[in-house]
N, C-alpha and C positions, 0 to 999 in steps of 0.2 A: 593917571596912567602914565608911565615913563616912556621915553622914546623907543627903547628896545622892545617893550611890549607892543607898542603901536606898530612897529615894523614887522614883528614876528608873532602874531597872535596864535595862541595854542588852539589847534583845531579840535572842536568838539565832535565826537563820533558817537554813533548809537549802533550797538550790535545786538542782534536777536539770536538766541540759542533755543533750539528745541532738543530737549534731553530725554532720551528713552532709556529704559532699564528699570531696575527696582528703585524708584525715586519718589514714590508716594507712600506716606505712612511710616517713614523711616528717618524723620528729622531733616529732610533734604532742604525744604524751603527755609527754615530758620538758619541752617548752615549757609545757604546762599545769601540770605539777608545779612548775616554777620560778616561774611567775606566781602560783599559789596561795600558795606559801610567802612570796613577796614581800608579798602583801597580808594575811598572817596568817590564812589560811583553812585549815580542816581538811576532810577528805573524801577523795575518790579520783578517779582517772581510769582508764578501762578500755576496751579494744577490745571492742565488742559485735558481734552479728550484723547489726545494721542501721546501725552507725556507732560513734562514740565516745561513751561515757557519762561525764559529769562530775557529781559531786555536791560542792557547795560549802557549807560551814557556817561562819557567822560573823555579824557584824552587817550590816545593810543597806548601810551605807556601804562596808564592805569588799567585799561582793559586787558592788555597782555599779561600784566602782573596777576590780575584776577584769574585768568585762564591758566597761568602757570601753577597756581596753588589749587585750582579747582579739583583735580583728580587726587592729588596727593593728600589732601587734608579732609576728605569726605568722611562723614560719620560711619561707624562700623557696619551698619545694616544696609548702607547704600551700595548698589551695584550699577554703576554707570555703564550703559550700553553704547548707544550711538549719540553723538552730539552734532546736530546740523546747525551750521553757522551762516548767518546772512547779515549784510550791512544794510541799515535802513536810515531814514532821515532823522536827524536829531530833533527832539521835541522840546528841549529845555526842561525846566522844573528842577526841584531840589528834593533830596531825600530818596531813600529806597524803600519800597512798600511790598508787603505781602498781600496780594489780591485774593479775593474769594475764588473758589474753584469754578471752572466752567464744566458743563455737562454737554453731551452730544449723543445723538442716536447711534452713531458708529464709533463710539469711544473705544479706545484700546490703550491700556497701560498695564504694565506688569505689577503684580501684587506680591508683597512680601510674605514669607512664611511666618508661622508663630515662632517666637524667639524666647529663650529662657530669661528669667529675671536677672537684671544686671546688678553689679556690685553696689552702685549708688542707691538703688531701690532697697537692696538688702540692708544697707547701712541705716537707712531711714526706718525700716521695720524693726531694727534692733536698738534703736535710740529711744530711751524712755521719755525724752523730751519732744520727740517728733509726733505730729498728729497722726501719722500712719503706723504707729507702734503696733506690731503684730497684725497688721491688716493683710489678709491673705489674697487680696486682689490688687496689690500695689503694682504699678507699671509706669513707664515713661516713654518718651519717643524712641529710646534705644532698646526697649524690651517689651515683652508681653504678647497678648493674642493679636493676630492679624488675619491670616487666611481663614481661620475657623470662625471669625465673627463678621467678615465682610459680606454684605448683601449685594453691593454693586459699586461701580466706580463712577466718579472720582471718590477716593477714599476719604470721606468726611463722616463725622459722627452719625448724622441721620441715615447714612448708608451702612450702618453696622448694627449689631444686636445690642449695642449700648445706647441706642436711640431712646429707650424708655427710661433712662436714668438721667434726670436733670441735675446738672452740676451745681454744687453749692457755691457760695461766693468765693471761697478760697480756691477751689478747683477751677472755677471760671477765670479767676485772676491768673493762675498759672497757665491755663490753656490759651489765654489771649496775649501773653507776654512773650514777644519774640526772643527775649534774653533768657527765658526760663527753659529748663530741660523738658518740661511738659507742654511746651508750646505746640498746639494742635496734635497732642497725643490723644487719639480718638477714644481709647478705652480709659482715659484718665478718670480716677475716682478716689474716694476716701471713705472712712467709716461712716461719715455723715450722710453721703449721697450715693454711695456705690453699692454694688452687689453684696449680698450677705449669705453666709452659710448657715445650715441648720442640720441637726441630727435627727434621723428618723429610723424607727424600727422596721423590721421586715413586714410588719403588719400595717405600715403606713402611718402610725401614730408618732407625732413629733415628740422628742424628748425635751426636758426642761432646759438643758444647756443652751445658751445663746451666744456668749462671747467666743471668738475663735479659739482662744487658749483653753477655755474650759471644755469646748467641744472636742478638741484634739486630745485633751487629757483623758476624757472618757474613752476616746478611740484607742489611746495608748493602753488603757487598762484592758480593753477587749482584745487587742492584739496580743498582749502579754499572756492573757488567759487562753490563747489558742483560737480566738475567734477570727472570722473573715469579714473584712470591711470593704464596702464599695464606696468610692467617692468620685465626684464629678471633677475631672481634670481639665486640661486645656482643650483637647480635641475629642473628649469622650470619657466615659466612666472607666475606672481602673479597679481591679480587685487586689487586695493585699492581705497577707498574713505574715506571721513571724517565720522567716526563712530558716531559723534554727530549731524549730519545733517539728519533728517528723510527723506527728499526728495532724498538725494543722495543715502542712503542705499536702499530705496524702488525702486529707478531707477535701481540700480545695480541688485536687485532681478529680476526686470522685464526683463532687458536685458540678464541676465545670465540664465533666466528661472528656477529660484530656489525659490520655493514658501515659505516654512516655515523653512527649515533646517537652524540651527544657523550658523552665520558667526563667524570666529575667528577675534580677535582684536590684533593689535601690539601696544605696548607702549614703551616709551624710556627706562625705567628702573623699578626696583622693587618698588620704591616709587610711580611712576606713576601707576603701577599695583594696589598698595594698595589704591589709590584714587577711583578706580572703583570696586575693589573686595576685599574680605577678603583673606589674604595670610598668611598661617601658616609658621612656620620655615621650615617644610619639603617641602611645596609647593614652598617656596623661593629657596630651593636647586634645585628643578626640573626646575624652571624658568631660573635660572642662570647656569644650567649645560651646558657642552660643546655641548650637542646634541641640545639644544634650541628647545624643542618641544612646541607644543600648550598644555597648562596646563588648564584643566577645573577647574574653580574657582567659588565660590559662589559670585554673584554680589551684590554690595551695593545698597540700595534703592536710594541713591543720586548719582549714578554713572554718570549720565548725558549722557548716551548713547541713541541713537535712539532705540525705542521699536523694530524696525524691525531687529536689530542686532541678538537678541535671543528671538524670539517670544514664549510666553508661556513656558519659560525655565528660572529658577532662576540662571542657570550656564552660564558663558561666557568663551569661550576658549581664553586664553591670551598667547601671546608670546612676547619675547624681541627681539631686533635686533640681527640677527645671522650672518650677512655679513658686511663687511666694508661699502658697499653701503647703507644698512639699517641704520647703525650708523650715517653715514654722512647725510642721509635724515632727521633723527630726530634732528640732530644738526641744520640743516637748518630750520626745522619746529619750533624748540624752538626759534630760532633767529627771526622768522617771527611772531609766534603766542604766544610766551612765553610757560609756562608749561601747562600740561593738554591735550596734543595732544593724540588722540587715532584714529588709522586708522583701518577700516575693511581691513583685509589682507586674501584674499581667493585665491584658485587655479585659475590659468589662463586657463580656459576652459569653454565650455558650459556644463551645468550640466550633470553629468554621463559620460562625455567623459574624456579621459586622459589629463593630464596637457600638455600644449603646450611648446615646447622647441626651435623651430627654428623661426628665424625672419620672413621668408616668411609665415610660417604657422600662426604665431601670427597675422600678418597683415591681413591675409585672414579670420581666424576663429574668431578673437576677435575684428574685425573692428566694428561690431555691438554692442560691449559692451564698449570698451575703447574709450575715447576722445583723448588720446595721448599715445604714446609708448616710453619707455626708453629701447633701445636695447644696447647690447654690442657685441663685436666680439670674445669673448672666447666661442668656441662651447661647447655645452652640449652633451655628448655622451649618457648618460643614464638618463632618466627623473626620478626624485625622488620628491615626494610630501612632505608636512610637516607631521611630526609625531604628534600623539595626545596621551596624557597621563592623568591619573587621579591618585592622590596620595592616597594611602591607607596603613596603618600601616608603615608610614614613607618611603614608596617606590613608585616610579613612575611606575604605571601599564600601560602597553602599550595597547591602544585601536586601534591605527593605527600605524603600524611599518614601518617607511620609513626613511626620512632624519635624519642623526645622528645615526641611529641604523642599518640600512641595509648597507652592507650585513654581519654584525657581525655574527659569527657562534655560534651554540649551540653544545657543545661537547656531542656526543651521544654514541660513543664508541661501537657500535654494529656491529663490523666487518668492512671490507674495501669495501663492495659492493658499487657500484655507482648506486644510485637510483634517479629517478625523481618522486616526489610526486606531483600530479597535483592540489591538493587543491579543493576548493569548487566553487560554482557559485557566491555567494554573498561575498563581501569584499575579493575578490580573492587574493591569494598569493600562489606561489608554493614553493617547497623545493627541493634542490639537496643534495646529500651526497657524501663525498669524504674523504678517509683516516680517517674515524671515526667521521668527522665533519658533522653536518647538517647545510646547508646554505639556510636559508629562504630568499625568494625574498622580495623586498619592496612591499608595498600595491599597488595593480594593479587596484582595482575597481570591480564593478559588471559586470559579463560577459554577458551583455545584448545588446551590440551593436558591430558593426564591428570594430570601432575604438579601443575599449578596448581589443577585441580579438587580434588585430594587436599589441597592446602594450604588451599583454601577450606573444605572440610569439616572438616579438622583444627582450623582456627581457630574455626569456628563451634561445634564441640563444646566446645572449651576455654573460649571466652567464655561459652557458656551455663552451663557448670559453674562457672566462676569467679564469675559475677554471679548465679547461681541464677535464670536466666531460663527459664521454661516458656511459650513463645509460644502464645497462643490465636488470634492473628491473624497472617497471613503476607501481606506486601505484595510485589508483584513487577511487573516491566515487562510491557507488553502484548505484546512480541515473543515469539512462541511458540518461536522457535529459540534464544533466549539460553539458555545453560546455567544461568544463575542462575534464569531463569523455570522451566526444567524441574525444577531441584532444589526450588524453592518449591512447584510444583504436585504434586510427589511426596509432600509432607508431608500426612499424614492427620490427621483429628480437629481441624482448625483452620478458621477462616474465611479464605478467600482474597480479597484485594483487588487487582485489576489497576489499575496506575497508568500513565497516559500519560507517556512519557519526558520531554517538555519541561515538562509540568506539574510533574513531580518536580524538575527543575532550578530552577524558580521557587520552589517550596515550600521547597526546601533553603535558598535565600537568605532567604526569609521567616522560616524557623524559626531560623536562625542569629542574625538580628537581632531576633527576638521581635516580628515584625509580625503584626497582625490585620487583618481586612477585606480588601478587594479592591485589587489593585495592577495596574499595567502590567507585564507580564512580557516581557522581550526574551530569548528563548532561541535562541542561535545555536551550532550544533555541527555534527558530521559526519553522524550517523545517529541516527534514532529513528523507530519505527513510529508513523504517524499514525492518527487515528481513521477515516480514509477508506481505509486500506490502502496509501497511498503513504508514501514516506520523507520525513519532515519534518526541519527543521534550520535554517530561517530564519524563526522564528515570533515573532509579537506576540500575546500572550495577555492577556485580562482575567481575572485569576485570583485565587481565594482557596484555602483548603485543601480545600473541598468540591467544587470544580469549576472549569471555565474555559470561556471562549468564545474561539475562534480569530478574532481581529479582522483580522489581516493576515499575509501571508507572502511570501517571495520567490517570484517567478514560477517555476512548476515547469518542469523540462526532463526529457526522458527520459535515462536513464543506461544505456548499453549494457555488459553484461557483469558486472553486480553487483559482487562483490568485486574482480574484475579491474580495473574502472574506478577503484576506490580506489587500487590499486597503480600504475595507469597514467593519470595526470591528463590526458594528451593526449586520451583518449577523452571525458572530460567537457568538455574544451575544444572538441572537435569538436561536441559536442551544443549547446553555447552558440553556436558559430558558425552552425550550420545553423538554430538557432532565431532568431538575430538577422538572418540574411540570407535567410530564407525558403527555405532549401535550395538556394540558388544555387551553381553550380559555378564560381565565379570564382576561378581559381587565383591570380591577381594579388592578390586581396584576402584570401582565406582560407589559401591554401597558403603564401604568404610568411611569414605569422605563425608557421607551424609549422616553417619552414626545411626543408620536405620535400625528399627526394631527387628529382632530376630524373627518374630512371628506375630501376625495379627496387628490390630490397632491398639496402642497403649494410651491410656489417659494422659493428657498433657503433652503429647508429641505433636509436632507440626503436621505430620502426615503419616500414612501407613503404607505398608507394602501394596495394598490394593490401590491407594491413591497414586502411588508411583507407577503401578502397572497401567492405570488409566491414562496418565499423562504420557507415558512412553508410547502407548498406542496412538494417541492423538498426534504426537510428534512424528512418528514413523509414517502415518497415513496422511499427514498434513491436514488433519481435521480440526476445525475451530482454532486454527493457528494463524499468526501473522508473522511475516518475515521482518526482522529488525536488525539494524546495525547500531543500536543505541549503546552509547558508552555508559549511560546511567544504568541500563539493565546489566551491562557487563560488571559494574561494581556490585550490583545485587547478586549476580551469579557467583562472583568470587567470594563474597561474604558468606554465601550459603555453602560453597564448596569447602571452605576451610573451617566450617562449623561455628561461625560467628553469629549469624542471624538468618533464621529460616523464614520468619514472617516479620512484617513491619506494621507499625500502627500509624506512621505518618510518612509522607513522601520524603525520600532522601535519607531515611534513618540508617539503612544498612551502609550506605556510602559514608555517612558521617562517622559511624563506628569503625569502619575500615580505616579511615584516615586517623582516627583517634588512637588506634592500637599500633599503628606502623612505627617501628623503631629501627634506627640505623639507616645508612644509605643503601646498602644492599646492591647486589648485581642485578642486572635485568634478566628476565627469562627470555627464551628464544621466541622469535616470531619471523614471519616471512612476508615479503611484499610480492603479491601475485598479480601480474598484468591481467587486466580485464579483457574480455572478448572485444572484438573490433567495435569501437564506438562506446564502450562501457568503461566504468571507472576501475582503477586498481583496487584490490582488496588487501587489507591488512589481516593476515592469517595468524590468529593467536592460539591455534590448536596446540602448538608445541608448549606454550605456557600452561595450558590446562593440563596436559599430560604430566608436565613437570610438577605441578602443584599436587596432583593426585599422588604421585610418587613421594613427594615430601610429606604428605599427610600420613602415608604408610610408615615413613621413616621417623615420624615424631617431631618434625621441624616445628618450631614455635609459630603460632599464628602471626605474631608481631613481625617476624622475619619475612614470612610470605607476603604480608600486607605491604611491607616496605618494598620488596622486590616487584610486586605488582605495580605499585606507583611508578617505580623507576622504569619499568617496561613501557608504560604508557608515555613517559617522557621521551624515551628512546624512539618510540614510534613517531611521536610528533616531530622530532628532529630529523629522523631518516626521511620521512615523506616530504618535509619542508625543503630539505636539501635537494631532493629530486625535482621538486617544483621549481626551485631556483635554477637548477641546471637546465631544465627543459623550457621553462617559461620566462626566465629572467626576472622573477619577482623576488624582492628582498625585504618586503615589509610583511609581518605576520600579525594578524588580528585574532585574538582569542575571544571566544564567546560561548555562552551556554552555562547552565547551572553547575556542571562539573568543575568549572573554574572558580567556584567558591571554595573549593578544596585547596588550602594553602600549600600543602605538600606538592600537589599536582601543579598548581599555578607557579610556584617558585621554581620547581624543577624545569618546567617548560620555558619560563622567562629566562632563567639563568643559562640553561643549555642552549637555547636558540641564540641568545646574545653572544655566547661564546663562539658560535659559528658565524657571527657577523651579521645576523638579522636585526632589523629594527622591530621591536616587539611592542605591541599595544594591547591593553586589556581594559575592560570597563572599570571606571572608578565612580563617576558621578551618577551613573544609572546602573542598576543591577546587571550582573552577568546572567542571571537567571531570566525567567520569562517576564519578570517585571520590567525588563528593558526592551522587550520585543517591539513595543509600539513605536519607540523612537526610530528603530530600523525600518519599520513599515512606512512611517511618514517620510523618511529620507528617500526610500526607494520610490514611493509613489510620486514625490515631488520631481525626482529626476526622470521618471518614466513619462510624466505629463509634460515636462519641459522638452524631452526628446520628441514628443508628438507635436510640439509647437503650441501647447495649451498655455 
């Protein structure tokens, strides 16, 4: 040792890091191992009960260099949340190790979602010299199943549904090599030791094909002949047919009992997507993202798809292959059919029931739909449907949050209370909180049948176990008849917090964007119980997490028939007509807009004179009616008034078609802002608009023009009321929420118009604007309410 070293020895330090976030099952430990070795550090990395523990030993310069590269170079699936750093005593020793995982009773760590197959795995599948040639379950640390196969944490193979597959010598070598891409890739497998697929008829008898390529060749022949195929995907079964064959698509609709709701389509790649739809640069990014969602795209006139794929809808939901099996299928199809293949790809279920995940359940429940089944023997623990997005301002806005996104957390940071937020009735999803994180569930569906309720409870039990959440607070909607509310109120030994529906919509937007303080909340949707017992849905709130004031709302109208009126928009249209014209029986003005039959009930019509007479009586006498300010019902009414849609077969159908036909910017119709009585909210009076629309119907104005003017009127309403709220309350931030803001014409008009007036505008992106995002808002409100109580 020279004199200089003796006088100035380099001080050895040891730093301990506790890293939380999505850091298990995503290649994080091998990454840390390589990084530590690069900077000459000793120590270890280990999956722990609350995150990943890293201990680094070396000089200060080495440790700081490691930390400088730590965030910037992380693998693609890693989402680093918090890093807690502490200095501990140096222990000496050489080398950097990856230690076995630790488990604990109160373990909590974030779990990654299922991710699409990566390019490296695809290259191996296509390489004739590779041992994974055409293997449909190829995966690595950077891709493949995660959430759908995890039983518990820490995320190690024995805690997944891959536990029953013993790795062969080659796979074990990859799994144990820190330098290998498959180091601790828990689903790691190959044709020798991994899951296998098989082809089975609807009678349950296995077919002779065994190899993946020959199985899928047979599937290709069936699809080409107009058949319907069910196969086990990543998070559940899917049903497919040739999207270019009208008979096949119509038969799938008939068997699945799905009348008009659009089907999604899968194509081989972006170029194939461009042959059927217009694809912007931002939409291309969404299509090829590792989440592989269904992306809503504007369809080309020469798309060549059957009309029954997306009836009365200019948009088509398109997705690219997300699993090795899908990629292999399209290679087989291209080999058989050449380019231009497009398959309907829809959830493997009977409409409105949960997606099927088990082989026996599939054979039992889908036998009346599928002609043949492609099963495999890797169990699915948690069912997860496809996600749906629409691109706006360069970002993929989630309309349905499921595969690829769930159970990614939202950092809420409102204390450490463990909360269960039960969500809503429609498009149901719940939310748990733990250690400051909000953990929204995947999309669960409408809570209107026993099967979906079972799915809800099953997912709740699994997420509570997976994230080790023991709720002490339960948040729920105010509506007593929501099944989510009933389930929440049945839970004992907890504090219950009732949350108004539209307040939750605005709080969800605030929580996603990390907003504090009071905001202008524009909450427009179909249904939500108000504080006064009426049905709200066209609301302007001055809101924060602890409460809200109802500043204004759309003028209320009576709705006859409850849920029947939701299915039959003409009833709501009739209500708006009678409200606008003071109950006048002017058939020339009101009847013509409905194109009513001259006499009696005619076959095929939505209603008759007698039905109209009954509804009019109910409305005038306020019998079997409920008052509503719903913007969703207003969309229904306008669609009926202009002759576009008198009855619907799924929720939001009339509004979607109204958006679809709107052409041009158009001027707005008239409206008035009427001050409420003392202590009550201002009302937005749209009777001038209804009268003008009836006149335009008489004058033969095109529906597309009226639809555009209607949208523009709502934008002007949003701006006018927000300006008043800014003047009176000093609020400059606007949060948009509710299912109506899935409408791009409405959303863009409001965002652009409000920004032009100097407002800061926020809208949901990572959680749905519809009721799928309600639970996040409920959780944020409950956390703040409890904090204000000192809990």
